[in-house]
N, CA, C, O and CB atoms as a CASP TS submission, in Angstrom:
PFRMAT TS
TARGET T0000
AUTHOR 0000-0000-0000
METHOD Language model
MODEL 1
PARENT N/A
ATOM      1  N   MET     1    -132.206  94.403-122.588  1.00  0.00           N
ATOM      2  CA  MET     1    -131.957  93.007-122.872  1.00  0.00           C
ATOM      3  C   MET     1    -131.296  92.367-121.650  1.00  0.00           C
ATOM      4  O   MET     1    -130.328  92.901-121.108  1.00  0.00           O
ATOM      5  CB  MET     1    -131.073  92.848-124.138  1.00  0.00           C
ATOM      6  N   GLU     2    -131.823  91.232-121.226  1.00  0.00           N
ATOM      7  CA  GLU     2    -131.290  90.494-120.080  1.00  0.00           C
ATOM      8  C   GLU     2    -129.974  89.819-120.476  1.00  0.00           C
ATOM      9  O   GLU     2    -129.839  89.342-121.603  1.00  0.00           O
ATOM     10  CB  GLU     2    -132.319  89.437-119.571  1.00  0.00           C
ATOM     11  N   PRO     3    -128.995  89.776-119.551  1.00  0.00           N
ATOM     12  CA  PRO     3    -127.768  89.043-119.869  1.00  0.00           C
ATOM     13  C   PRO     3    -128.042  87.550-119.985  1.00  0.00           C
ATOM     14  O   PRO     3    -128.943  87.022-119.333  1.00  0.00           O
ATOM     15  CB  PRO     3    -126.696  89.302-118.804  1.00  0.00           C
ATOM     16  N   GLU     4    -127.268  86.888-120.806  1.00  0.00           N
ATOM     17  CA  GLU     4    -127.422  85.442-120.986  1.00  0.00           C
ATOM     18  C   GLU     4    -127.044  84.726-119.693  1.00  0.00           C
ATOM     19  O   GLU     4    -126.065  85.100-119.048  1.00  0.00           O
ATOM     20  CB  GLU     4    -126.550  84.931-122.170  1.00  0.00           C
ATOM     21  N   PRO     5    -127.808  83.701-119.305  1.00  0.00           N
ATOM     22  CA  PRO     5    -127.489  82.980-118.069  1.00  0.00           C
ATOM     23  C   PRO     5    -126.079  82.389-118.103  1.00  0.00           C
ATOM     24  O   PRO     5    -125.600  81.928-119.139  1.00  0.00           O
ATOM     25  CB  PRO     5    -128.512  81.869-117.831  1.00  0.00           C
ATOM     26  N   VAL     6    -125.443  82.417-116.959  1.00  0.00           N
ATOM     27  CA  VAL     6    -124.100  81.863-116.828  1.00  0.00           C
ATOM     28  C   VAL     6    -124.219  80.444-116.288  1.00  0.00           C
ATOM     29  O   VAL     6    -124.919  80.201-115.305  1.00  0.00           O
ATOM     30  CB  VAL     6    -123.208  82.749-115.897  1.00  0.00           C
ATOM     31  N   SER     7    -123.540  79.525-116.927  1.00  0.00           N
ATOM     32  CA  SER     7    -123.540  78.157-116.420  1.00  0.00           C
ATOM     33  C   SER     7    -122.565  78.063-115.250  1.00  0.00           C
ATOM     34  O   SER     7    -121.657  78.883-115.112  1.00  0.00           O
ATOM     35  CB  SER     7    -123.163  77.142-117.543  1.00  0.00           C
ATOM     36  N   PHE     8    -122.767  77.065-114.424  1.00  0.00           N
ATOM     37  CA  PHE     8    -121.874  76.861-113.289  1.00  0.00           C
ATOM     38  C   PHE     8    -120.454  76.594-113.781  1.00  0.00           C
ATOM     39  O   PHE     8    -119.488  77.097-113.207  1.00  0.00           O
ATOM     40  CB  PHE     8    -122.370  75.695-112.407  1.00  0.00           C
ATOM     41  N   ARG     9    -120.334  75.812-114.828  1.00  0.00           N
ATOM     42  CA  ARG     9    -119.012  75.507-115.388  1.00  0.00           C
ATOM     43  C   ARG     9    -118.304  76.785-115.845  1.00  0.00           C
ATOM     44  O   ARG     9    -117.110  76.959-115.602  1.00  0.00           O
ATOM     45  CB  ARG     9    -119.142  74.522-116.571  1.00  0.00           C
ATOM     46  N   GLN    10    -119.037  77.664-116.500  1.00  0.00           N
ATOM     47  CA  GLN    10    -118.465  78.930-116.955  1.00  0.00           C
ATOM     48  C   GLN    10    -118.032  79.776-115.757  1.00  0.00           C
ATOM     49  O   GLN    10    -116.968  80.394-115.783  1.00  0.00           O
ATOM     50  CB  GLN    10    -119.482  79.706-117.824  1.00  0.00           C
ATOM     51  N   PHE    11    -118.853  79.802-114.714  1.00  0.00           N
ATOM     52  CA  PHE    11    -118.517  80.542-113.500  1.00  0.00           C
ATOM     53  C   PHE    11    -117.212  80.016-112.893  1.00  0.00           C
ATOM     54  O   PHE    11    -116.337  80.800-112.526  1.00  0.00           O
ATOM     55  CB  PHE    11    -119.665  80.443-112.473  1.00  0.00           C
ATOM     56  N   VAL    12    -117.086  78.706-112.789  1.00  0.00           N
ATOM     57  CA  VAL    12    -115.876  78.100-112.222  1.00  0.00           C
ATOM     58  C   VAL    12    -114.657  78.460-113.074  1.00  0.00           C
ATOM     59  O   VAL    12    -113.601  78.790-112.535  1.00  0.00           O
ATOM     60  CB  VAL    12    -116.030  76.557-112.122  1.00  0.00           C
ATOM     61  N   MET    13    -114.795  78.401-114.376  1.00  0.00           N
ATOM     62  CA  MET    13    -113.675  78.750-115.254  1.00  0.00           C
ATOM     63  C   MET    13    -113.276  80.212-115.074  1.00  0.00           C
ATOM     64  O   MET    13    -112.089  80.530-115.003  1.00  0.00           O
ATOM     65  CB  MET    13    -114.039  78.480-116.724  1.00  0.00           C
ATOM     66  N   GLU    14    -114.265  81.102-115.001  1.00  0.00           N
ATOM     67  CA  GLU    14    -113.966  82.523-114.833  1.00  0.00           C
ATOM     68  C   GLU    14    -113.359  82.812-113.464  1.00  0.00           C
ATOM     69  O   GLU    14    -112.451  83.636-113.353  1.00  0.00           O
ATOM     70  CB  GLU    14    -115.229  83.353-115.024  1.00  0.00           C
ATOM     71  N   MET    15    -113.850  82.143-112.423  1.00  0.00           N
ATOM     72  CA  MET    15    -113.266  82.324-111.088  1.00  0.00           C
ATOM     73  C   MET    15    -111.834  81.799-111.053  1.00  0.00           C
ATOM     74  O   MET    15    -110.962  82.412-110.437  1.00  0.00           O
ATOM     75  CB  MET    15    -114.122  81.608-110.019  1.00  0.00           C
ATOM     76  N   SER    16    -111.591  80.684-111.702  1.00  0.00           N
ATOM     77  CA  SER    16    -110.238  80.120-111.744  1.00  0.00           C
ATOM     78  C   SER    16    -109.268  81.082-112.423  1.00  0.00           C
ATOM     79  O   SER    16    -108.159  81.304-111.936  1.00  0.00           O
ATOM     80  CB  SER    16    -110.240  78.769-112.479  1.00  0.00           C
ATOM     81  N   LEU    17    -109.690  81.647-113.540  1.00  0.00           N
ATOM     82  CA  LEU    17    -108.853  82.631-114.231  1.00  0.00           C
ATOM     83  C   LEU    17    -108.638  83.873-113.376  1.00  0.00           C
ATOM     84  O   LEU    17    -107.538  84.422-113.332  1.00  0.00           O
ATOM     85  CB  LEU    17    -109.483  83.022-115.567  1.00  0.00           C
ATOM     86  N   LEU    18    -109.682  84.307-112.706  1.00  0.00           N
ATOM     87  CA  LEU    18    -109.577  85.481-111.841  1.00  0.00           C
ATOM     88  C   LEU    18    -108.564  85.246-110.728  1.00  0.00           C
ATOM     89  O   LEU    18    -107.685  86.076-110.498  1.00  0.00           O
ATOM     90  CB  LEU    18    -110.945  85.832-111.244  1.00  0.00           C
ATOM     91  N   VAL    19    -108.687  84.124-110.044  1.00  0.00           N
ATOM     92  CA  VAL    19    -107.777  83.820-108.934  1.00  0.00           C
ATOM     93  C   VAL    19    -106.342  83.679-109.447  1.00  0.00           C
ATOM     94  O   VAL    19    -105.392  84.082-108.776  1.00  0.00           O
ATOM     95  CB  VAL    19    -108.219  82.523-108.206  1.00  0.00           C
ATOM     96  N   GLU    20    -106.199  83.113-110.619  1.00  0.00           N
ATOM     97  CA  GLU    20    -104.867  82.911-111.208  1.00  0.00           C
ATOM     98  C   GLU    20    -104.200  84.231-111.584  1.00  0.00           C
ATOM     99  O   GLU    20    -102.992  84.390-111.405  1.00  0.00           O
ATOM    100  CB  GLU    20    -104.969  82.020-112.442  1.00  0.00           C
ATOM    101  N   ASN    21    -104.983  85.177-112.104  1.00  0.00           N
ATOM    102  CA  ASN    21    -104.407  86.381-112.706  1.00  0.00           C
ATOM    103  C   ASN    21    -104.632  87.674-111.937  1.00  0.00           C
ATOM    104  O   ASN    21    -104.123  88.719-112.342  1.00  0.00           O
ATOM    105  CB  ASN    21    -104.950  86.544-114.055  1.00  0.00           C
ATOM    106  N   ALA    22    -105.368  87.633-110.860  1.00  0.00           N
ATOM    107  CA  ALA    22    -105.699  88.862-110.131  1.00  0.00           C
ATOM    108  C   ALA    22    -104.456  89.488-109.511  1.00  0.00           C
ATOM    109  O   ALA    22    -103.490  88.809-109.163  1.00  0.00           O
ATOM    110  CB  ALA    22    -106.736  88.572-109.040  1.00  0.00           C
ATOM    111  N   GLY    23    -104.520  90.811-109.389  1.00  0.00           N
ATOM    112  CA  GLY    23    -103.417  91.550-108.789  1.00  0.00           C
ATOM    113  C   GLY    23    -103.414  91.510-107.275  1.00  0.00           C
ATOM    114  O   GLY    23    -102.431  91.905-106.647  1.00  0.00           O
ATOM    115  N   GLY    24    -104.496  91.041-106.681  1.00  0.00           N
ATOM    116  CA  GLY    24    -104.564  90.977-105.227  1.00  0.00           C
ATOM    117  C   GLY    24    -105.946  90.576-104.757  1.00  0.00           C
ATOM    118  O   GLY    24    -106.868  90.391-105.552  1.00  0.00           O
ATOM    119  N   GLU    25    -106.069  90.447-103.446  1.00  0.00           N
ATOM    120  CA  GLU    25    -107.322  89.990-102.846  1.00  0.00           C
ATOM    121  C   GLU    25    -108.486  90.930-103.138  1.00  0.00           C
ATOM    122  O   GLU    25    -109.602  90.470-103.381  1.00  0.00           O
ATOM    123  CB  GLU    25    -107.154  89.841-101.351  1.00  0.00           C
ATOM    124  N   SER    26    -108.242  92.241-103.116  1.00  0.00           N
ATOM    125  CA  SER    26    -109.343  93.183-103.353  1.00  0.00           C
ATOM    126  C   SER    26    -109.906  93.037-104.764  1.00  0.00           C
ATOM    127  O   SER    26    -111.111  93.190-104.965  1.00  0.00           O
ATOM    128  CB  SER    26    -108.869  94.625-103.129  1.00  0.00           C
ATOM    129  N   GLU    27    -109.058  92.746-105.731  1.00  0.00           N
ATOM    130  CA  GLU    27    -109.535  92.524-107.100  1.00  0.00           C
ATOM    131  C   GLU    27    -110.365  91.244-107.176  1.00  0.00           C
ATOM    132  O   GLU    27    -111.392  91.208-107.854  1.00  0.00           O
ATOM    133  CB  GLU    27    -108.346  92.449-108.085  1.00  0.00           C
ATOM    134  N   ILE    28    -109.927  90.202-106.489  1.00  0.00           N
ATOM    135  CA  ILE    28    -110.681  88.941-106.471  1.00  0.00           C
ATOM    136  C   ILE    28    -112.055  89.166-105.859  1.00  0.00           C
ATOM    137  O   ILE    28    -113.054  88.677-106.386  1.00  0.00           O
ATOM    138  CB  ILE    28    -109.914  87.849-105.682  1.00  0.00           C
ATOM    139  N   ILE    29    -112.118  89.899-104.758  1.00  0.00           N
ATOM    140  CA  ILE    29    -113.402  90.163-104.101  1.00  0.00           C
ATOM    141  C   ILE    29    -114.301  90.995-104.996  1.00  0.00           C
ATOM    142  O   ILE    29    -115.477  90.669-105.160  1.00  0.00           O
ATOM    143  CB  ILE    29    -113.188  90.878-102.759  1.00  0.00           C
ATOM    144  N   ASP    30    -113.771  92.062-105.579  1.00  0.00           N
ATOM    145  CA  ASP    30    -114.583  92.954-106.412  1.00  0.00           C
ATOM    146  C   ASP    30    -115.107  92.243-107.658  1.00  0.00           C
ATOM    147  O   ASP    30    -116.308  92.270-107.928  1.00  0.00           O
ATOM    148  CB  ASP    30    -113.769  94.179-106.821  1.00  0.00           C
ATOM    149  N   ARG    31    -114.231  91.621-108.400  1.00  0.00           N
ATOM    150  CA  ARG    31    -114.655  90.951-109.629  1.00  0.00           C
ATOM    151  C   ARG    31    -115.411  89.660-109.337  1.00  0.00           C
ATOM    152  O   ARG    31    -116.346  89.308-110.056  1.00  0.00           O
ATOM    153  CB  ARG    31    -113.448  90.656-110.508  1.00  0.00           C
ATOM    154  N   GLY    32    -115.006  88.950-108.278  1.00  0.00           N
ATOM    155  CA  GLY    32    -115.693  87.717-107.895  1.00  0.00           C
ATOM    156  C   GLY    32    -117.128  87.971-107.483  1.00  0.00           C
ATOM    157  O   GLY    32    -118.016  87.172-107.777  1.00  0.00           O
ATOM    158  N   LYS    33    -117.359  89.096-106.795  1.00  0.00           N
ATOM    159  CA  LYS    33    -118.718  89.469-106.387  1.00  0.00           C
ATOM    160  C   LYS    33    -119.607  89.659-107.619  1.00  0.00           C
ATOM    161  O   LYS    33    -120.766  89.243-107.622  1.00  0.00           O
ATOM    162  CB  LYS    33    -118.697  90.765-105.531  1.00  0.00           C
ATOM    163  N   LYS    34    -119.070  90.280-108.648  1.00  0.00           N
ATOM    164  CA  LYS    34    -119.832  90.499-109.880  1.00  0.00           C
ATOM    165  C   LYS    34    -120.128  89.172-110.587  1.00  0.00           C
ATOM    166  O   LYS    34    -121.232  88.958-111.087  1.00  0.00           O
ATOM    167  CB  LYS    34    -119.062  91.442-110.826  1.00  0.00           C
ATOM    168  N   LEU    35    -119.134  88.290-110.620  1.00  0.00           N
ATOM    169  CA  LEU    35    -119.354  86.970-111.233  1.00  0.00           C
ATOM    170  C   LEU    35    -120.423  86.191-110.482  1.00  0.00           C
ATOM    171  O   LEU    35    -121.296  85.574-111.092  1.00  0.00           O
ATOM    172  CB  LEU    35    -118.044  86.165-111.264  1.00  0.00           C
ATOM    173  N   LEU    36    -120.349  86.221-109.156  1.00  0.00           N
ATOM    174  CA  LEU    36    -121.319  85.492-108.338  1.00  0.00           C
ATOM    175  C   LEU    36    -122.722  86.069-108.494  1.00  0.00           C
ATOM    176  O   LEU    36    -123.698  85.323-108.563  1.00  0.00           O
ATOM    177  CB  LEU    36    -120.903  85.522-106.866  1.00  0.00           C
ATOM    178  N   LYS    37    -122.822  87.385-108.548  1.00  0.00           N
ATOM    179  CA  LYS    37    -124.127  88.027-108.734  1.00  0.00           C
ATOM    180  C   LYS    37    -124.758  87.581-110.055  1.00  0.00           C
ATOM    181  O   LYS    37    -125.955  87.302-110.117  1.00  0.00           O
ATOM    182  CB  LYS    37    -123.985  89.570-108.700  1.00  0.00           C
ATOM    183  N   THR    38    -123.952  87.518-111.095  1.00  0.00           N
ATOM    184  CA  THR    38    -124.451  87.061-112.393  1.00  0.00           C
ATOM    185  C   THR    38    -124.886  85.600-112.324  1.00  0.00           C
ATOM    186  O   THR    38    -125.927  85.233-112.870  1.00  0.00           O
ATOM    187  CB  THR    38    -123.376  87.241-113.476  1.00  0.00           C
ATOM    188  N   LEU    39    -124.093  84.768-111.655  1.00  0.00           N
ATOM    189  CA  LEU    39    -124.426  83.347-111.543  1.00  0.00           C
ATOM    190  C   LEU    39    -125.759  83.135-110.841  1.00  0.00           C
ATOM    191  O   LEU    39    -126.598  82.377-111.328  1.00  0.00           O
ATOM    192  CB  LEU    39    -123.328  82.606-110.796  1.00  0.00           C
ATOM    193  N   VAL    40    -125.968  83.790-109.707  1.00  0.00           N
ATOM    194  CA  VAL    40    -127.184  83.536-108.924  1.00  0.00           C
ATOM    195  C   VAL    40    -128.408  84.286-109.452  1.00  0.00           C
ATOM    196  O   VAL    40    -129.517  84.079-108.959  1.00  0.00           O
ATOM    197  CB  VAL    40    -126.949  83.918-107.481  1.00  0.00           C
ATOM    198  N   SER    41    -128.219  85.150-110.443  1.00  0.00           N
ATOM    199  CA  SER    41    -129.371  85.855-111.013  1.00  0.00           C
ATOM    200  C   SER    41    -130.285  84.910-111.795  1.00  0.00           C
ATOM    201  O   SER    41    -131.444  85.238-112.053  1.00  0.00           O
ATOM    202  CB  SER    41    -128.896  86.988-111.923  1.00  0.00           C
ATOM    203  N   ASP    42    -129.772  83.751-112.168  1.00  0.00           N
ATOM    204  CA  ASP    42    -130.565  82.727-112.853  1.00  0.00           C
ATOM    205  C   ASP    42    -130.121  81.375-112.304  1.00  0.00           C
ATOM    206  O   ASP    42    -128.993  80.947-112.546  1.00  0.00           O
ATOM    207  CB  ASP    42    -130.389  82.801-114.430  1.00  0.00           C
ATOM    208  N   ASN    43    -130.994  80.710-111.576  1.00  0.00           N
ATOM    209  CA  ASN    43    -130.598  79.459-110.929  1.00  0.00           C
ATOM    210  C   ASN    43    -130.953  78.212-111.744  1.00  0.00           C
ATOM    211  O   ASN    43    -131.079  77.127-111.177  1.00  0.00           O
ATOM    212  CB  ASN    43    -131.246  79.368-109.574  1.00  0.00           C
ATOM    213  N   SER    44    -131.115  78.346-113.048  1.00  0.00           N
ATOM    214  CA  SER    44    -131.476  77.191-113.874  1.00  0.00           C
ATOM    215  C   SER    44    -130.382  76.119-113.874  1.00  0.00           C
ATOM    216  O   SER    44    -130.673  74.959-114.163  1.00  0.00           O
ATOM    217  CB  SER    44    -131.756  77.642-115.305  1.00  0.00           C
ATOM    218  N   TRP    45    -129.164  76.466-113.565  1.00  0.00           N
ATOM    219  CA  TRP    45    -128.049  75.519-113.496  1.00  0.00           C
ATOM    220  C   TRP    45    -128.068  74.716-112.205  1.00  0.00           C
ATOM    221  O   TRP    45    -127.389  73.695-112.096  1.00  0.00           O
ATOM    222  CB  TRP    45    -126.724  76.255-113.624  1.00  0.00           C
ATOM    223  N   PHE    46    -128.841  75.170-111.228  1.00  0.00           N
ATOM    224  CA  PHE    46    -128.800  74.632-109.867  1.00  0.00           C
ATOM    225  C   PHE    46    -129.710  73.419-109.731  1.00  0.00           C
ATOM    226  O   PHE    46    -130.917  73.519-109.955  1.00  0.00           O
ATOM    227  CB  PHE    46    -129.204  75.707-108.852  1.00  0.00           C
ATOM    228  N   SER    47    -129.144  72.283-109.368  1.00  0.00           N
ATOM    229  CA  SER    47    -129.898  71.039-109.232  1.00  0.00           C
ATOM    230  C   SER    47    -130.539  70.938-107.851  1.00  0.00           C
ATOM    231  O   SER    47    -129.953  71.378-106.861  1.00  0.00           O
ATOM    232  CB  SER    47    -128.987  69.831-109.481  1.00  0.00           C
ATOM    233  N   ASP    48    -131.734  70.362-107.780  1.00  0.00           N
ATOM    234  CA  ASP    48    -132.409  70.148-106.496  1.00  0.00           C
ATOM    235  C   ASP    48    -131.602  69.243-105.568  1.00  0.00           C
ATOM    236  O   ASP    48    -131.805  69.261-104.354  1.00  0.00           O
ATOM    237  CB  ASP    48    -133.789  69.547-106.725  1.00  0.00           C
ATOM    238  N   VAL    49    -130.705  68.466-106.122  1.00  0.00           N
ATOM    239  CA  VAL    49    -129.859  67.585-105.311  1.00  0.00           C
ATOM    240  C   VAL    49    -129.077  68.395-104.281  1.00  0.00           C
ATOM    241  O   VAL    49    -128.822  67.917-103.176  1.00  0.00           O
ATOM    242  CB  VAL    49    -128.889  66.784-106.208  1.00  0.00           C
ATOM    243  N   PHE    50    -128.700  69.606-104.637  1.00  0.00           N
ATOM    244  CA  PHE    50    -127.876  70.434-103.758  1.00  0.00           C
ATOM    245  C   PHE    50    -128.644  71.046-102.598  1.00  0.00           C
ATOM    246  O   PHE    50    -128.031  71.557-101.661  1.00  0.00           O
ATOM    247  CB  PHE    50    -127.239  71.525-104.550  1.00  0.00           C
ATOM    248  N   ILE    51    -129.961  71.006-102.637  1.00  0.00           N
ATOM    249  CA  ILE    51    -130.727  71.646-101.560  1.00  0.00           C
ATOM    250  C   ILE    51    -131.392  70.639-100.632  1.00  0.00           C
ATOM    251  O   ILE    51    -132.201  71.023 -99.787  1.00  0.00           O
ATOM    252  CB  ILE    51    -131.779  72.557-102.146  1.00  0.00           C
ATOM    253  N   GLN    52    -131.070  69.374-100.773  1.00  0.00           N
ATOM    254  CA  GLN    52    -131.637  68.349 -99.898  1.00  0.00           C
ATOM    255  C   GLN    52    -130.719  68.122 -98.707  1.00  0.00           C
ATOM    256  O   GLN    52    -129.495  68.102 -98.835  1.00  0.00           O
ATOM    257  CB  GLN    52    -131.860  67.028-100.669  1.00  0.00           C
ATOM    258  N   HIS    53    -131.341  67.950 -97.544  1.00  0.00           N
ATOM    259  CA  HIS    53    -130.570  67.606 -96.355  1.00  0.00           C
ATOM    260  C   HIS    53    -131.476  66.884 -95.376  1.00  0.00           C
ATOM    261  O   HIS    53    -132.699  66.981 -95.467  1.00  0.00           O
ATOM    262  CB  HIS    53    -129.945  68.867 -95.702  1.00  0.00           C
ATOM    263  N   ASN    54    -130.878  66.160 -94.442  1.00  0.00           N
ATOM    264  CA  ASN    54    -131.636  65.324 -93.518  1.00  0.00           C
ATOM    265  C   ASN    54    -131.601  65.809 -92.079  1.00  0.00           C
ATOM    266  O   ASN    54    -132.261  65.227 -91.218  1.00  0.00           O
ATOM    267  CB  ASN    54    -131.124  63.932 -93.574  1.00  0.00           C
ATOM    268  N   SER    55    -130.871  66.828 -91.812  1.00  0.00           N
ATOM    269  CA  SER    55    -130.731  67.263 -90.424  1.00  0.00           C
ATOM    270  C   SER    55    -131.778  68.311 -90.056  1.00  0.00           C
ATOM    271  O   SER    55    -132.485  68.839 -90.913  1.00  0.00           O
ATOM    272  CB  SER    55    -129.332  67.820 -90.186  1.00  0.00           C
ATOM    273  N   LYS    56    -131.855  68.593 -88.762  1.00  0.00           N
ATOM    274  CA  LYS    56    -132.797  69.602 -88.277  1.00  0.00           C
ATOM    275  C   LYS    56    -132.182  70.995 -88.286  1.00  0.00           C
ATOM    276  O   LYS    56    -132.860  71.981 -87.997  1.00  0.00           O
ATOM    277  CB  LYS    56    -133.265  69.254 -86.870  1.00  0.00           C
ATOM    278  N   SER    57    -130.918  71.074 -88.613  1.00  0.00           N
ATOM    279  CA  SER    57    -130.255  72.369 -88.721  1.00  0.00           C
ATOM    280  C   SER    57    -129.783  72.554 -90.161  1.00  0.00           C
ATOM    281  O   SER    57    -130.124  71.766 -91.043  1.00  0.00           O
ATOM    282  CB  SER    57    -129.059  72.479 -87.719  1.00  0.00           C
ATOM    283  N   TYR    58    -129.019  73.572 -90.380  1.00  0.00           N
ATOM    284  CA  TYR    58    -128.564  73.825 -91.743  1.00  0.00           C
ATOM    285  C   TYR    58    -127.520  72.787 -92.157  1.00  0.00           C
ATOM    286  O   TYR    58    -126.923  72.113 -91.318  1.00  0.00           O
ATOM    287  CB  TYR    58    -127.985  75.248 -91.865  1.00  0.00           C
ATOM    288  N   SER    59    -127.320  72.679 -93.455  1.00  0.00           N
ATOM    289  CA  SER    59    -126.264  71.809 -93.965  1.00  0.00           C
ATOM    290  C   SER    59    -125.438  72.582 -94.985  1.00  0.00           C
ATOM    291  O   SER    59    -125.889  73.577 -95.553  1.00  0.00           O
ATOM    292  CB  SER    59    -126.858  70.515 -94.598  1.00  0.00           C
ATOM    293  N   GLN    60    -124.236  72.106 -95.198  1.00  0.00           N
ATOM    294  CA  GLN    60    -123.336  72.696 -96.177  1.00  0.00           C
ATOM    295  C   GLN    60    -123.043  71.646 -97.240  1.00  0.00           C
ATOM    296  O   GLN    60    -122.656  70.520 -96.927  1.00  0.00           O
ATOM    297  CB  GLN    60    -122.019  73.208 -95.508  1.00  0.00           C
ATOM    298  N   ASN    61    -123.230  72.022 -98.488  1.00  0.00           N
ATOM    299  CA  ASN    61    -122.971  71.101 -99.586  1.00  0.00           C
ATOM    300  C   ASN    61    -121.872  71.682-100.468  1.00  0.00           C
ATOM    301  O   ASN    61    -122.015  72.776-101.015  1.00  0.00           O
ATOM    302  CB  ASN    61    -124.264  70.833-100.411  1.00  0.00           C
ATOM    303  N   LEU    62    -120.789  70.950-100.600  1.00  0.00           N
ATOM    304  CA  LEU    62    -119.680  71.389-101.434  1.00  0.00           C
ATOM    305  C   LEU    62    -120.069  71.233-102.900  1.00  0.00           C
ATOM    306  O   LEU    62    -120.341  70.124-103.363  1.00  0.00           O
ATOM    307  CB  LEU    62    -118.388  70.587-101.113  1.00  0.00           C
ATOM    308  N   LEU    63    -120.095  72.344-103.625  1.00  0.00           N
ATOM    309  CA  LEU    63    -120.412  72.308-105.048  1.00  0.00           C
ATOM    310  C   LEU    63    -119.147  72.195-105.889  1.00  0.00           C
ATOM    311  O   LEU    63    -119.143  71.572-106.950  1.00  0.00           O
ATOM    312  CB  LEU    63    -121.200  73.552-105.450  1.00  0.00           C
ATOM    313  N   TYR    64    -118.071  72.810-105.394  1.00  0.00           N
ATOM    314  CA  TYR    64    -116.820  72.784-106.151  1.00  0.00           C
ATOM    315  C   TYR    64    -115.654  73.096-105.226  1.00  0.00           C
ATOM    316  O   TYR    64    -115.749  73.972-104.366  1.00  0.00           O
ATOM    317  CB  TYR    64    -116.862  73.789-107.326  1.00  0.00           C
ATOM    318  N   LEU    65    -114.555  72.374-105.407  1.00  0.00           N
ATOM    319  CA  LEU    65    -113.298  72.662-104.727  1.00  0.00           C
ATOM    320  C   LEU    65    -112.226  72.794-105.795  1.00  0.00           C
ATOM    321  O   LEU    65    -111.964  71.853-106.543  1.00  0.00           O
ATOM    322  CB  LEU    65    -112.932  71.547-103.679  1.00  0.00           C
ATOM    323  N   ASP    66    -111.617  73.951-105.861  1.00  0.00           N
ATOM    324  CA  ASP    66    -110.548  74.190-106.819  1.00  0.00           C
ATOM    325  C   ASP    66    -109.441  73.158-106.597  1.00  0.00           C
ATOM    326  O   ASP    66    -109.043  72.934-105.454  1.00  0.00           O
ATOM    327  CB  ASP    66    -109.993  75.641-106.687  1.00  0.00           C
ATOM    328  N   PRO    67    -108.933  72.522-107.663  1.00  0.00           N
ATOM    329  CA  PRO    67    -107.897  71.493-107.501  1.00  0.00           C
ATOM    330  C   PRO    67    -106.661  71.984-106.746  1.00  0.00           C
ATOM    331  O   PRO    67    -105.971  71.194-106.100  1.00  0.00           O
ATOM    332  CB  PRO    67    -107.478  70.982-108.854  1.00  0.00           C
ATOM    333  N   GLN    68    -106.384  73.275-106.826  1.00  0.00           N
ATOM    334  CA  GLN    68    -105.239  73.843-106.112  1.00  0.00           C
ATOM    335  C   GLN    68    -105.649  74.429-104.755  1.00  0.00           C
ATOM    336  O   GLN    68    -104.845  75.058-104.066  1.00  0.00           O
ATOM    337  CB  GLN    68    -104.571  74.925-106.967  1.00  0.00           C
ATOM    338  N   GLU    69    -106.920  74.208-104.389  1.00  0.00           N
ATOM    339  CA  GLU    69    -107.490  74.653-103.112  1.00  0.00           C
ATOM    340  C   GLU    69    -107.384  76.167-102.899  1.00  0.00           C
ATOM    341  O   GLU    69    -107.165  76.632-101.780  1.00  0.00           O
ATOM    342  CB  GLU    69    -106.799  73.938-101.972  1.00  0.00           C
ATOM    343  N   ARG    70    -107.543  76.926-103.986  1.00  0.00           N
ATOM    344  CA  ARG    70    -107.523  78.385-103.894  1.00  0.00           C
ATOM    345  C   ARG    70    -108.882  78.938-103.510  1.00  0.00           C
ATOM    346  O   ARG    70    -108.971  80.010-102.911  1.00  0.00           O
ATOM    347  CB  ARG    70    -107.072  78.993-105.211  1.00  0.00           C
ATOM    348  N   PHE    71    -109.947  78.213-103.850  1.00  0.00           N
ATOM    349  CA  PHE    71    -111.298  78.632-103.496  1.00  0.00           C
ATOM    350  C   PHE    71    -112.221  77.424-103.540  1.00  0.00           C
ATOM    351  O   PHE    71    -111.911  76.403-104.153  1.00  0.00           O
ATOM    352  CB  PHE    71    -111.805  79.748-104.447  1.00  0.00           C
ATOM    353  N   SER    72    -113.348  77.563-102.883  1.00  0.00           N
ATOM    354  CA  SER    72    -114.385  76.530-102.925  1.00  0.00           C
ATOM    355  C   SER    72    -115.733  77.216-103.068  1.00  0.00           C
ATOM    356  O   SER    72    -115.873  78.404-102.775  1.00  0.00           O
ATOM    357  CB  SER    72    -114.348  75.625-101.646  1.00  0.00           C
ATOM    358  N   ILE    73    -116.719  76.459-103.520  1.00  0.00           N
ATOM    359  CA  ILE    73    -118.078  76.965-103.661  1.00  0.00           C
ATOM    360  C   ILE    73    -118.976  76.036-102.860  1.00  0.00           C
ATOM    361  O   ILE    73    -119.047  74.836-103.122  1.00  0.00           O
ATOM    362  CB  ILE    73    -118.526  77.047-105.176  1.00  0.00           C
ATOM    363  N   ILE    74    -119.658  76.611-101.882  1.00  0.00           N
ATOM    364  CA  ILE    74    -120.468  75.837-100.943  1.00  0.00           C
ATOM    365  C   ILE    74    -121.885  76.377-100.934  1.00  0.00           C
ATOM    366  O   ILE    74    -122.100  77.589-100.967  1.00  0.00           O
ATOM    367  CB  ILE    74    -119.861  75.877 -99.521  1.00  0.00           C
ATOM    368  N   CYS    75    -122.841  75.478-100.889  1.00  0.00           N
ATOM    369  CA  CYS    75    -124.256  75.840-100.788  1.00  0.00           C
ATOM    370  C   CYS    75    -124.712  75.568 -99.355  1.00  0.00           C
ATOM    371  O   CYS    75    -124.582  74.449 -98.859  1.00  0.00           O
ATOM    372  CB  CYS    75    -125.133  75.038-101.826  1.00  0.00           C
ATOM    373  N   PHE    76    -125.241  76.587 -98.700  1.00  0.00           N
ATOM    374  CA  PHE    76    -125.807  76.424 -97.364  1.00  0.00           C
ATOM    375  C   PHE    76    -127.310  76.250 -97.499  1.00  0.00           C
ATOM    376  O   PHE    76    -127.967  77.017 -98.202  1.00  0.00           O
ATOM    377  CB  PHE    76    -125.464  77.639 -96.447  1.00  0.00           C
ATOM    378  N   VAL    77    -127.857  75.237 -96.823  1.00  0.00           N
ATOM    379  CA  VAL    77    -129.288  74.936 -96.905  1.00  0.00           C
ATOM    380  C   VAL    77    -129.865  74.925 -95.499  1.00  0.00           C
ATOM    381  O   VAL    77    -129.337  74.268 -94.602  1.00  0.00           O
ATOM    382  CB  VAL    77    -129.542  73.571 -97.620  1.00  0.00           C
ATOM    383  N   TRP    78    -130.964  75.666 -95.316  1.00  0.00           N
ATOM    384  CA  TRP    78    -131.659  75.687 -94.027  1.00  0.00           C
ATOM    385  C   TRP    78    -132.949  74.927 -94.121  1.00  0.00           C
ATOM    386  O   TRP    78    -133.681  74.829 -93.136  1.00  0.00           O
ATOM    387  CB  TRP    78    -131.926  77.116 -93.566  1.00  0.00           C
TER
END
């Protein structure tokens, strides 16, 4: 059985809790990697607006900035 898709909002909430309660950076990296892998396994939450750019090189689009600036989520587009 495939896992249920994770919404972006759910991912942000889980990352916020992780950053708030983690015992250290290694825990954030380990658990955060798993959360991110689950998020990107189904991109139905991802809007085409985030992949548009006008330059001839790559662009960076801010998807989320934690209000306390503990982490951000950025989409790189080539």
